[in-house]
KOLLOPA-876711 format. One record per atom (N, C-alpha, C): residue in three letters; x, y, z negated. Coordinates in steps of 0.1 Angstrom, whole numbers, plus 5000, padded with zeros to 4 digits. Example, Ala and Ser with C-alpha at 12.3 -4.5 7.8 and 13.67 -1.06 7.14 Angstrom:
2
+------+------+------+------+
! code !    X !    Y !    Z !
+------+------+------+------+
!  Ala ! 5132 ! 4943 ! 4922 !
!  Ala ! 5123 ! 4955 ! 4922 !
!  Ala ! 5132 ! 4967 ! 4922 !
!  Ser ! 5128 ! 4978 ! 4929 !
!  Ser ! 5137 ! 4989 ! 4929 !
!  Ser ! 5129 ! 5000 ! 4921 !
+------+------+------+------+
This chain:
170
+------+------+------+------+
! code !    X !    Y !    Z !
+------+------+------+------+
!  Unk ! 4831 ! 5905 ! 3029 !
!  Unk ! 4820 ! 5900 ! 3037 !
!  Unk ! 4811 ! 5892 ! 3028 !
!  Unk ! 4798 ! 5895 ! 3030 !
!  Unk ! 4788 ! 5888 ! 3021 !
!  Unk ! 4786 ! 5874 ! 3027 !
!  Unk ! 4780 ! 5866 ! 3018 !
!  Unk ! 4777 ! 5852 ! 3022 !
!  Unk ! 4766 ! 5852 ! 3033 !
!  Unk ! 4757 ! 5861 ! 3032 !
!  Unk ! 4746 ! 5862 ! 3042 !
!  Unk ! 4752 ! 5865 ! 3056 !
!  Unk ! 4761 ! 5874 ! 3056 !
!  Unk ! 4768 ! 5878 ! 3068 !
!  Unk ! 4775 ! 5866 ! 3074 !
!  Unk ! 4783 ! 5859 ! 3066 !
!  Unk ! 4790 ! 5847 ! 3070 !
!  Unk ! 4780 ! 5836 ! 3076 !
!  Unk ! 4769 ! 5834 ! 3069 !
!  Unk ! 4759 ! 5825 ! 3074 !
!  Unk ! 4754 ! 5829 ! 3087 !
!  Unk ! 4751 ! 5842 ! 3089 !
!  Unk ! 4746 ! 5846 ! 3102 !
!  Unk ! 4756 ! 5844 ! 3113 !
!  Unk ! 4769 ! 5847 ! 3111 !
!  Unk ! 4779 ! 5844 ! 3121 !
!  Unk ! 4780 ! 5829 ! 3124 !
!  Unk ! 4779 ! 5821 ! 3114 !
!  Unk ! 4780 ! 5807 ! 3116 !
!  Unk ! 4768 ! 5802 ! 3124 !
!  Unk ! 4756 ! 5807 ! 3121 !
!  Unk ! 4745 ! 5803 ! 3129 !
!  Unk ! 4746 ! 5807 ! 3144 !
!  Unk ! 4751 ! 5818 ! 3146 !
!  Unk ! 4754 ! 5823 ! 3160 !
!  Unk ! 4763 ! 5813 ! 3167 !
!  Unk ! 4774 ! 5809 ! 3160 !
!  Unk ! 4783 ! 5800 ! 3166 !
!  Unk ! 4777 ! 5786 ! 3169 !
!  Unk ! 4769 ! 5782 ! 3159 !
!  Unk ! 4762 ! 5769 ! 3161 !
!  Unk ! 4751 ! 5770 ! 3171 !
!  Unk ! 4746 ! 5781 ! 3173 !
!  Unk ! 4734 ! 5783 ! 3182 !
!  Unk ! 4738 ! 5779 ! 3197 !
!  Unk ! 4750 ! 5780 ! 3201 !
!  Unk ! 4753 ! 5776 ! 3215 !
!  Unk ! 4761 ! 5763 ! 3215 !
!  Unk ! 4766 ! 5759 ! 3204 !
!  Unk ! 4774 ! 5746 ! 3204 !
!  Unk ! 4764 ! 5734 ! 3205 !
!  Unk ! 4753 ! 5734 ! 3198 !
!  Unk ! 4744 ! 5723 ! 3198 !
!  Unk ! 4738 ! 5721 ! 3212 !
!  Unk ! 4732 ! 5731 ! 3218 !
!  Unk ! 4727 ! 5729 ! 3232 !
!  Unk ! 4737 ! 5725 ! 3242 !
!  Unk ! 4749 ! 5730 ! 3241 !
!  Unk ! 4760 ! 5726 ! 3250 !
!  Unk ! 4764 ! 5712 ! 3248 !
!  Unk ! 4765 ! 5708 ! 3235 !
!  Unk ! 4768 ! 5694 ! 3232 !
!  Unk ! 4757 ! 5684 ! 3238 !
!  Unk ! 4745 ! 5688 ! 3236 !
!  Unk ! 4734 ! 5679 ! 3242 !
!  Unk ! 4735 ! 5679 ! 3257 !
!  Unk ! 4738 ! 5690 ! 3263 !
!  Unk ! 4739 ! 5690 ! 3278 !
!  Unk ! 4751 ! 5681 ! 3282 !
!  Unk ! 4762 ! 5682 ! 3275 !
!  Unk ! 4774 ! 5674 ! 3279 !
!  Unk ! 4771 ! 5659 ! 3277 !
!  Unk ! 4764 ! 5655 ! 3266 !
!  Unk ! 4760 ! 5641 ! 3264 !
!  Unk ! 4751 ! 5636 ! 3275 !
!  Unk ! 4741 ! 5644 ! 3279 !
!  Unk ! 4732 ! 5640 ! 3289 !
!  Unk ! 4739 ! 5639 ! 3303 !
!  Unk ! 4748 ! 5648 ! 3306 !
!  Unk ! 4756 ! 5647 ! 3318 !
!  Unk ! 4765 ! 5635 ! 3318 !
!  Unk ! 4771 ! 5632 ! 3307 !
!  Unk ! 4780 ! 5620 ! 3306 !
!  Unk ! 4771 ! 5607 ! 3308 !
!  Unk ! 4760 ! 5607 ! 3301 !
!  Unk ! 4751 ! 5595 ! 3303 !
!  Unk ! 4746 ! 5593 ! 3317 !
!  Unk ! 4743 ! 5604 ! 3324 !
!  Unk ! 4739 ! 5603 ! 3338 !
!  Unk ! 4751 ! 5597 ! 3347 !
!  Unk ! 4763 ! 5602 ! 3345 !
!  Unk ! 4774 ! 5598 ! 3353 !
!  Unk ! 4778 ! 5583 ! 3350 !
!  Unk ! 4776 ! 5579 ! 3337 !
!  Unk ! 4779 ! 5565 ! 3334 !
!  Unk ! 4768 ! 5557 ! 3340 !
!  Unk ! 4755 ! 5561 ! 3340 !
!  Unk ! 4744 ! 5553 ! 3346 !
!  Unk ! 4746 ! 5551 ! 3361 !
!  Unk ! 4750 ! 5562 ! 3368 !
!  Unk ! 4751 ! 5561 ! 3383 !
!  Unk ! 4764 ! 5554 ! 3387 !
!  Unk ! 4774 ! 5553 ! 3378 !
!  Unk ! 4786 ! 5547 ! 3382 !
!  Unk ! 4786 ! 5531 ! 3382 !
!  Unk ! 4775 ! 5526 ! 3376 !
!  Unk ! 4773 ! 5511 ! 3376 !
!  Unk ! 4763 ! 5508 ! 3386 !
!  Unk ! 4767 ! 5501 ! 3397 !
!  Unk ! 4757 ! 5498 ! 3408 !
!  Unk ! 4761 ! 5485 ! 3415 !
!  Unk ! 4753 ! 5480 ! 3423 !
!  Unk ! 4755 ! 5468 ! 3431 !
!  Unk ! 4764 ! 5471 ! 3443 !
!  Unk ! 4775 ! 5463 ! 3444 !
!  Unk ! 4785 ! 5466 ! 3455 !
!  Unk ! 4782 ! 5456 ! 3466 !
!  Unk ! 4786 ! 5460 ! 3478 !
!  Unk ! 4785 ! 5452 ! 3490 !
!  Unk ! 4795 ! 5440 ! 3489 !
!  Unk ! 4791 ! 5428 ! 3492 !
!  Unk ! 4801 ! 5417 ! 3492 !
!  Unk ! 4808 ! 5416 ! 3505 !
!  Unk ! 4817 ! 5406 ! 3506 !
!  Unk ! 4825 ! 5404 ! 3518 !
!  Unk ! 4816 ! 5402 ! 3531 !
!  Unk ! 4805 ! 5394 ! 3529 !
!  Unk ! 4796 ! 5392 ! 3541 !
!  Unk ! 4790 ! 5405 ! 3546 !
!  Unk ! 4786 ! 5414 ! 3537 !
!  Unk ! 4781 ! 5427 ! 3541 !
!  Unk ! 4792 ! 5435 ! 3547 !
!  Unk ! 4804 ! 5435 ! 3542 !
!  Unk ! 4814 ! 5443 ! 3548 !
!  Unk ! 4818 ! 5438 ! 3562 !
!  Unk ! 4817 ! 5425 ! 3564 !
!  Unk ! 4820 ! 5419 ! 3577 !
!  Unk ! 4810 ! 5423 ! 3587 !
!  Unk ! 4797 ! 5425 ! 3583 !
!  Unk ! 4787 ! 5429 ! 3592 !
!  Unk ! 4788 ! 5444 ! 3596 !
!  Unk ! 4797 ! 5451 ! 3590 !
!  Unk ! 4800 ! 5465 ! 3594 !
!  Unk ! 4809 ! 5466 ! 3606 !
!  Unk ! 4814 ! 5454 ! 3611 !
!  Unk ! 4822 ! 5454 ! 3623 !
!  Unk ! 4814 ! 5451 ! 3635 !
!  Unk ! 4818 ! 5458 ! 3646 !
!  Unk ! 4811 ! 5456 ! 3659 !
!  Unk ! 4814 ! 5442 ! 3664 !
!  Unk ! 4804 ! 5437 ! 3672 !
!  Unk ! 4806 ! 5424 ! 3679 !
!  Unk ! 4800 ! 5425 ! 3693 !
!  Unk ! 4798 ! 5414 ! 3700 !
!  Unk ! 4793 ! 5415 ! 3714 !
!  Unk ! 4779 ! 5420 ! 3715 !
!  Unk ! 4771 ! 5418 ! 3704 !
!  Unk ! 4757 ! 5422 ! 3705 !
!  Unk ! 4754 ! 5436 ! 3699 !
!  Unk ! 4762 ! 5440 ! 3689 !
!  Unk ! 4759 ! 5453 ! 3682 !
!  Unk ! 4772 ! 5461 ! 3680 !
!  Unk ! 4771 ! 5473 ! 3684 !
!  Unk ! 4782 ! 5482 ! 3681 !
!  Unk ! 4779 ! 5490 ! 3668 !
!  Unk ! 4788 ! 5488 ! 3658 !
!  Unk ! 4786 ! 5495 ! 3645 !
!  Unk ! 4796 ! 5506 ! 3644 !
!  Unk ! 4791 ! 5518 ! 3641 !
!  Unk ! 4800 ! 5530 ! 3640 !
!  Unk ! 4796 ! 5537 ! 3627 !
!  Unk ! 4807 ! 5541 ! 3620 !
!  Unk ! 4805 ! 5549 ! 3608 !
!  Unk ! 4802 ! 5564 ! 3612 !
!  Unk ! 4793 ! 5570 ! 3605 !
!  Unk ! 4789 ! 5584 ! 3609 !
!  Unk ! 4790 ! 5592 ! 3596 !
!  Unk ! 4787 ! 5605 ! 3597 !
!  Unk ! 4786 ! 5614 ! 3586 !
!  Unk ! 4776 ! 5610 ! 3576 !
!  Unk ! 4765 ! 5603 ! 3580 !
!  Unk ! 4754 ! 5600 ! 3571 !
!  Unk ! 4755 ! 5585 ! 3566 !
!  Unk ! 4763 ! 5577 ! 3572 !
!  Unk ! 4764 ! 5563 ! 3569 !
!  Unk ! 4769 ! 5555 ! 3580 !
!  Unk ! 4760 ! 5546 ! 3586 !
!  Unk ! 4764 ! 5537 ! 3597 !
!  Unk ! 4753 ! 5537 ! 3608 !
!  Unk ! 4757 ! 5535 ! 3620 !
!  Unk ! 4748 ! 5534 ! 3631 !
!  Unk ! 4750 ! 5520 ! 3637 !
!  Unk ! 4739 ! 5512 ! 3638 !
!  Unk ! 4739 ! 5498 ! 3644 !
!  Unk ! 4733 ! 5500 ! 3657 !
!  Unk ! 4741 ! 5500 ! 3668 !
!  Unk ! 4736 ! 5502 ! 3681 !
!  Unk ! 4735 ! 5489 ! 3689 !
!  Unk ! 4723 ! 5484 ! 3690 !
!  Unk ! 4720 ! 5471 ! 3696 !
!  Unk ! 4716 ! 5473 ! 3711 !
!  Unk ! 4708 ! 5463 ! 3716 !
!  Unk ! 4704 ! 5464 ! 3730 !
!  Unk ! 4692 ! 5473 ! 3732 !
!  Unk ! 4685 ! 5477 ! 3722 !
!  Unk ! 4674 ! 5486 ! 3723 !
!  Unk ! 4678 ! 5500 ! 3726 !
!  Unk ! 4668 ! 5507 ! 3733 !
!  Unk ! 4671 ! 5521 ! 3736 !
!  Unk ! 4659 ! 5530 ! 3733 !
!  Unk ! 4648 ! 5524 ! 3729 !
!  Unk ! 4636 ! 5533 ! 3727 !
!  Unk ! 4632 ! 5534 ! 3713 !
!  Unk ! 4636 ! 5525 ! 3704 !
!  Unk ! 4632 ! 5525 ! 3690 !
!  Unk ! 4643 ! 5525 ! 3681 !
!  Unk ! 4641 ! 5532 ! 3669 !
!  Unk ! 4652 ! 5533 ! 3659 !
!  Unk ! 4646 ! 5534 ! 3645 !
!  Unk ! 4653 ! 5528 ! 3636 !
!  Unk ! 4649 ! 5528 ! 3622 !
!  Unk ! 4659 ! 5535 ! 3614 !
!  Unk ! 4655 ! 5544 ! 3605 !
!  Unk ! 4663 ! 5550 ! 3595 !
!  Unk ! 4661 ! 5543 ! 3582 !
!  Unk ! 4671 ! 5537 ! 3576 !
!  Unk ! 4669 ! 5529 ! 3565 !
!  Unk ! 4675 ! 5535 ! 3552 !
!  Unk ! 4667 ! 5535 ! 3541 !
!  Unk ! 4672 ! 5541 ! 3528 !
!  Unk ! 4675 ! 5529 ! 3519 !
!  Unk ! 4687 ! 5528 ! 3513 !
!  Unk ! 4690 ! 5517 ! 3504 !
!  Unk ! 4682 ! 5519 ! 3491 !
!  Unk ! 4682 ! 5508 ! 3484 !
!  Unk ! 4676 ! 5507 ! 3470 !
!  Unk ! 4684 ! 5515 ! 3460 !
!  Unk ! 4678 ! 5517 ! 3449 !
!  Unk ! 4685 ! 5525 ! 3438 !
!  Unk ! 4697 ! 5517 ! 3433 !
!  Unk ! 4708 ! 5523 ! 3431 !
!  Unk ! 4720 ! 5518 ! 3426 !
!  Unk ! 4725 ! 5506 ! 3434 !
!  Unk ! 4723 ! 5506 ! 3447 !
!  Unk ! 4728 ! 5496 ! 3456 !
!  Unk ! 4737 ! 5503 ! 3466 !
!  Unk ! 4749 ! 5498 ! 3468 !
!  Unk ! 4758 ! 5504 ! 3478 !
!  Unk ! 4752 ! 5502 ! 3492 !
!  Unk ! 4751 ! 5512 ! 3499 !
!  Unk ! 4744 ! 5512 ! 3512 !
!  Unk ! 4749 ! 5500 ! 3521 !
!  Unk ! 4762 ! 5498 ! 3521 !
!  Unk ! 4768 ! 5488 ! 3530 !
!  Unk ! 4763 ! 5474 ! 3527 !
!  Unk ! 4757 ! 5471 ! 3515 !
!  Unk ! 4751 ! 5458 ! 3512 !
!  Unk ! 4740 ! 5454 ! 3521 !
!  Unk ! 4734 ! 5463 ! 3528 !
!  Unk ! 4723 ! 5460 ! 3537 !
!  Unk ! 4727 ! 5458 ! 3551 !
!  Unk ! 4740 ! 5458 ! 3554 !
!  Unk ! 4745 ! 5457 ! 3568 !
!  Unk ! 4741 ! 5443 ! 3574 !
!  Unk ! 4742 ! 5432 ! 3568 !
!  Unk ! 4738 ! 5420 ! 3575 !
!  Unk ! 4723 ! 5420 ! 3580 !
!  Unk ! 4714 ! 5424 ! 3572 !
!  Unk ! 4700 ! 5425 ! 3576 !
!  Unk ! 4698 ! 5435 ! 3587 !
!  Unk ! 4704 ! 5447 ! 3586 !
!  Unk ! 4702 ! 5457 ! 3596 !
!  Unk ! 4709 ! 5454 ! 3609 !
!  Unk ! 4720 ! 5447 ! 3608 !
!  Unk ! 4727 ! 5443 ! 3621 !
!  Unk ! 4718 ! 5433 ! 3628 !
!  Unk ! 4711 ! 5424 ! 3621 !
!  Unk ! 4702 ! 5415 ! 3628 !
!  Unk ! 4690 ! 5422 ! 3634 !
!  Unk ! 4685 ! 5433 ! 3628 !
!  Unk ! 4675 ! 5441 ! 3635 !
!  Unk ! 4680 ! 5447 ! 3647 !
!  Unk ! 4692 ! 5452 ! 3647 !
!  Unk ! 4698 ! 5458 ! 3659 !
!  Unk ! 4700 ! 5447 ! 3670 !
!  Unk ! 4704 ! 5435 ! 3666 !
!  Unk ! 4705 ! 5424 ! 3676 !
!  Unk ! 4692 ! 5421 ! 3682 !
!  Unk ! 4681 ! 5423 ! 3675 !
!  Unk ! 4668 ! 5421 ! 3680 !
!  Unk ! 4662 ! 5432 ! 3689 !
!  Unk ! 4669 ! 5443 ! 3690 !
!  Unk ! 4664 ! 5454 ! 3699 !
!  Unk ! 4661 ! 5467 ! 3692 !
!  Unk ! 4662 ! 5468 ! 3679 !
!  Unk ! 4659 ! 5481 ! 3673 !
!  Unk ! 4672 ! 5487 ! 3667 !
!  Unk ! 4676 ! 5498 ! 3672 !
!  Unk ! 4688 ! 5505 ! 3667 !
!  Unk ! 4685 ! 5509 ! 3653 !
!  Unk ! 4695 ! 5509 ! 3644 !
!  Unk ! 4693 ! 5512 ! 3630 !
!  Unk ! 4703 ! 5522 ! 3625 !
!  Unk ! 4698 ! 5531 ! 3617 !
!  Unk ! 4707 ! 5541 ! 3610 !
!  Unk ! 4706 ! 5538 ! 3595 !
!  Unk ! 4717 ! 5534 ! 3589 !
!  Unk ! 4718 ! 5531 ! 3575 !
!  Unk ! 4724 ! 5543 ! 3568 !
!  Unk ! 4716 ! 5550 ! 3560 !
!  Unk ! 4721 ! 5562 ! 3554 !
!  Unk ! 4726 ! 5560 ! 3540 !
!  Unk ! 4737 ! 5566 ! 3536 !
!  Unk ! 4742 ! 5566 ! 3523 !
!  Unk ! 4734 ! 5577 ! 3515 !
!  Unk ! 4733 ! 5574 ! 3502 !
!  Unk ! 4725 ! 5584 ! 3493 !
!  Unk ! 4734 ! 5589 ! 3482 !
!  Unk ! 4732 ! 5601 ! 3478 !
!  Unk ! 4740 ! 5607 ! 3467 !
!  Unk ! 4738 ! 5599 ! 3455 !
!  Unk ! 4748 ! 5595 ! 3448 !
!  Unk ! 4747 ! 5587 ! 3435 !
!  Unk ! 4741 ! 5574 ! 3437 !
!  Unk ! 4740 ! 5569 ! 3450 !
!  Unk ! 4733 ! 5556 ! 3453 !
!  Unk ! 4718 ! 5557 ! 3448 !
!  Unk ! 4712 ! 5568 ! 3449 !
!  Unk ! 4698 ! 5570 ! 3445 !
!  Unk ! 4691 ! 5578 ! 3456 !
!  Unk ! 4682 ! 5572 ! 3463 !
!  Unk ! 4675 ! 5578 ! 3474 !
!  Unk ! 4667 ! 5591 ! 3470 !
!  Unk ! 4664 ! 5591 ! 3458 !
!  Unk ! 4656 ! 5603 ! 3453 !
!  Unk ! 4664 ! 5616 ! 3456 !
!  Unk ! 4677 ! 5615 ! 3456 !
!  Unk ! 4686 ! 5627 ! 3459 !
!  Unk ! 4688 ! 5629 ! 3474 !
!  Unk ! 4683 ! 5621 ! 3482 !
!  Unk ! 4685 ! 5623 ! 3497 !
!  Unk ! 4672 ! 5619 ! 3505 !
!  Unk ! 4661 ! 5623 ! 3499 !
!  Unk ! 4648 ! 5619 ! 3505 !
!  Unk ! 4646 ! 5623 ! 3519 !
!  Unk ! 4652 ! 5634 ! 3523 !
!  Unk ! 4650 ! 5639 ! 3537 !
!  Unk ! 4661 ! 5636 ! 3547 !
!  Unk ! 4670 ! 5627 ! 3543 !
!  Unk ! 4681 ! 5624 ! 3552 !
!  Unk ! 4677 ! 5619 ! 3566 !
!  Unk ! 4665 ! 5613 ! 3567 !
!  Unk ! 4661 ! 5608 ! 3580 !
!  Unk ! 4659 ! 5620 ! 3590 !
!  Unk ! 4655 ! 5631 ! 3584 !
!  Unk ! 4653 ! 5643 ! 3593 !
!  Unk ! 4666 ! 5647 ! 3600 !
!  Unk ! 4677 ! 5647 ! 3593 !
!  Unk ! 4690 ! 5650 ! 3599 !
!  Unk ! 4694 ! 5640 ! 3610 !
!  Unk ! 4691 ! 5627 ! 3608 !
!  Unk ! 4694 ! 5617 ! 3618 !
!  Unk ! 4686 ! 5619 ! 3630 !
!  Unk ! 4673 ! 5622 ! 3628 !
!  Unk ! 4663 ! 5623 ! 3639 !
!  Unk ! 4666 ! 5635 ! 3647 !
!  Unk ! 4673 ! 5645 ! 3642 !
!  Unk ! 4677 ! 5657 ! 3649 !
!  Unk ! 4688 ! 5654 ! 3659 !
!  Unk ! 4697 ! 5645 ! 3655 !
!  Unk ! 4709 ! 5642 ! 3662 !
!  Unk ! 4707 ! 5632 ! 3674 !
!  Unk ! 4697 ! 5624 ! 3673 !
!  Unk ! 4695 ! 5613 ! 3683 !
!  Unk ! 4681 ! 5614 ! 3689 !
!  Unk ! 4679 ! 5609 ! 3701 !
!  Unk ! 4666 ! 5609 ! 3708 !
!  Unk ! 4662 ! 5595 ! 3710 !
!  Unk ! 4650 ! 5592 ! 3704 !
!  Unk ! 4644 ! 5579 ! 3706 !
!  Unk ! 4629 ! 5582 ! 3708 !
!  Unk ! 4623 ! 5573 ! 3716 !
!  Unk ! 4608 ! 5574 ! 3718 !
!  Unk ! 4600 ! 5571 ! 3705 !
!  Unk ! 4605 ! 5560 ! 3698 !
!  Unk ! 4598 ! 5556 ! 3686 !
!  Unk ! 4607 ! 5556 ! 3674 !
!  Unk ! 4603 ! 5563 ! 3664 !
!  Unk ! 4611 ! 5564 ! 3652 !
!  Unk ! 4603 ! 5557 ! 3641 !
!  Unk ! 4611 ! 5550 ! 3633 !
!  Unk ! 4606 ! 5543 ! 3621 !
!  Unk ! 4615 ! 5547 ! 3609 !
!  Unk ! 4609 ! 5547 ! 3597 !
!  Unk ! 4617 ! 5550 ! 3585 !
!  Unk ! 4613 ! 5539 ! 3576 !
!  Unk ! 4623 ! 5534 ! 3568 !
!  Unk ! 4620 ! 5524 ! 3558 !
!  Unk ! 4631 ! 5523 ! 3548 !
!  Unk ! 4629 ! 5514 ! 3539 !
!  Unk ! 4639 ! 5512 ! 3528 !
!  Unk ! 4635 ! 5501 ! 3518 !
!  Unk ! 4644 ! 5499 ! 3509 !
!  Unk ! 4642 ! 5489 ! 3499 !
!  Unk ! 4640 ! 5495 ! 3485 !
!  Unk ! 4631 ! 5491 ! 3477 !
!  Unk ! 4628 ! 5495 ! 3464 !
!  Unk ! 4626 ! 5510 ! 3463 !
!  Unk ! 4635 ! 5517 ! 3455 !
!  Unk ! 4633 ! 5532 ! 3455 !
!  Unk ! 4636 ! 5538 ! 3468 !
!  Unk ! 4645 ! 5532 ! 3476 !
!  Unk ! 4647 ! 5538 ! 3490 !
!  Unk ! 4634 ! 5537 ! 3498 !
!  Unk ! 4627 ! 5526 ! 3496 !
!  Unk ! 4614 ! 5525 ! 3504 !
!  Unk ! 4604 ! 5535 ! 3499 !
!  Unk ! 4603 ! 5537 ! 3486 !
!  Unk ! 4594 ! 5547 ! 3481 !
!  Unk ! 4597 ! 5561 ! 3486 !
!  Unk ! 4610 ! 5564 ! 3487 !
!  Unk ! 4614 ! 5577 ! 3492 !
!  Unk ! 4612 ! 5578 ! 3507 !
!  Unk ! 4614 ! 5567 ! 3514 !
!  Unk ! 4611 ! 5567 ! 3528 !
!  Unk ! 4596 ! 5569 ! 3531 !
!  Unk ! 4588 ! 5563 ! 3522 !
!  Unk ! 4573 ! 5565 ! 3523 !
!  Unk ! 4570 ! 5580 ! 3520 !
!  Unk ! 4577 ! 5586 ! 3511 !
!  Unk ! 4575 ! 5600 ! 3508 !
!  Unk ! 4578 ! 5609 ! 3520 !
!  Unk ! 4590 ! 5605 ! 3526 !
!  Unk ! 4594 ! 5613 ! 3538 !
!  Unk ! 4583 ! 5611 ! 3549 !
!  Unk ! 4579 ! 5599 ! 3551 !
!  Unk ! 4568 ! 5596 ! 3561 !
!  Unk ! 4556 ! 5604 ! 3558 !
!  Unk ! 4552 ! 5605 ! 3546 !
!  Unk ! 4540 ! 5612 ! 3542 !
!  Unk ! 4541 ! 5627 ! 3547 !
!  Unk ! 4553 ! 5632 ! 3546 !
!  Unk ! 4554 ! 5646 ! 3550 !
!  Unk ! 4558 ! 5648 ! 3565 !
!  Unk ! 4562 ! 5637 ! 3572 !
!  Unk ! 4567 ! 5638 ! 3586 !
!  Unk ! 4561 ! 5628 ! 3595 !
!  Unk ! 4549 ! 5623 ! 3591 !
!  Unk ! 4542 ! 5612 ! 3598 !
!  Unk ! 4540 ! 5615 ! 3613 !
!  Unk ! 4539 ! 5627 ! 3617 !
!  Unk ! 4537 ! 5630 ! 3631 !
!  Unk ! 4549 ! 5626 ! 3640 !
!  Unk ! 4561 ! 5625 ! 3634 !
!  Unk ! 4573 ! 5621 ! 3641 !
!  Unk ! 4576 ! 5606 ! 3641 !
!  Unk ! 4568 ! 5599 ! 3634 !
!  Unk ! 4571 ! 5585 ! 3631 !
!  Unk ! 4560 ! 5575 ! 3637 !
!  Unk ! 4565 ! 5564 ! 3641 !
!  Unk ! 4556 ! 5553 ! 3646 !
!  Unk ! 4552 ! 5544 ! 3634 !
!  Unk ! 4560 ! 5544 ! 3624 !
!  Unk ! 4556 ! 5535 ! 3612 !
!  Unk ! 4567 ! 5536 ! 3601 !
!  Unk ! 4563 ! 5529 ! 3590 !
!  Unk ! 4571 ! 5528 ! 3578 !
!  Unk ! 4573 ! 5513 ! 3575 !
!  Unk ! 4586 ! 5509 ! 3572 !
!  Unk ! 4589 ! 5495 ! 3569 !
!  Unk ! 4594 ! 5495 ! 3554 !
!  Unk ! 4587 ! 5488 ! 3546 !
!  Unk ! 4590 ! 5488 ! 3531 !
!  Unk ! 4595 ! 5474 ! 3527 !
!  Unk ! 4606 ! 5473 ! 3520 !
!  Unk ! 4611 ! 5460 ! 3515 !
!  Unk ! 4610 ! 5461 ! 3499 !
!  Unk ! 4601 ! 5453 ! 3493 !
!  Unk ! 4600 ! 5454 ! 3479 !
!  Unk ! 4598 ! 5468 ! 3474 !
!  Unk ! 4589 ! 5475 ! 3480 !
!  Unk ! 4587 ! 5489 ! 3477 !
!  Unk ! 4572 ! 5493 ! 3480 !
!  Unk ! 4568 ! 5504 ! 3475 !
!  Unk ! 4555 ! 5509 ! 3477 !
!  Unk ! 4555 ! 5524 ! 3476 !
!  Unk ! 4546 ! 5531 ! 3484 !
!  Unk ! 4546 ! 5545 ! 3483 !
!  Unk ! 4542 ! 5551 ! 3470 !
!  Unk ! 4547 ! 5562 ! 3466 !
!  Unk ! 4544 ! 5568 ! 3453 !
!  Unk ! 4531 ! 5576 ! 3453 !
!  Unk ! 4526 ! 5578 ! 3465 !
!  Unk ! 4513 ! 5585 ! 3466 !
!  Unk ! 4506 ! 5579 ! 3479 !
!  Unk ! 4494 ! 5583 ! 3481 !
!  Unk ! 4486 ! 5578 ! 3492 !
!  Unk ! 4492 ! 5585 ! 3505 !
!  Unk ! 4495 ! 5576 ! 3515 !
!  Unk ! 4500 ! 5581 ! 3527 !
!  Unk ! 4489 ! 5585 ! 3537 !
!  Unk ! 4492 ! 5596 ! 3544 !
!  Unk ! 4482 ! 5601 ! 3554 !
!  Unk ! 4484 ! 5593 ! 3567 !
!  Unk ! 4473 ! 5590 ! 3573 !
!  Unk ! 4473 ! 5583 ! 3586 !
!  Unk ! 4474 ! 5594 ! 3597 !
!  Unk ! 4483 ! 5591 ! 3606 !
!  Unk ! 4484 ! 5601 ! 3617 !
!  Unk ! 4481 ! 5595 ! 3631 !
+------+------+------+------+
């Protein structure tokens, strides 16, 4: 076998090894990145328990805080790399005040991967007034959802967030 032929075979072998190695490194970096996130503390976990004012139930999409209200509901998107349960104390207070709240879990704790989760929740429940909202990246993705589904919503509630594009008024 000639040297040229050996070089050609070696290049073919290396031709798929390098792209595969780069892909594996990128995948590993992504999974390392998303595995480090803010966890819910004991106070937040305690707020996931029902009491006299709010019934809290775990659902396929996250949690439902069922308070005294019957006509308005908020679908809440957590911030990037924050465990959804961390928002339980705030959302339970909203439910105590009369607005039922749906706290949705996001894939990899990044709302970017679950931008349309509110639509699934809204199909399962009937409320006269729907709101969508979120914190940080969750708020931006809630605003993006609202931009595409504004006719179904009464408003958007943003916590330390802003829309990524101009929102249409409906």
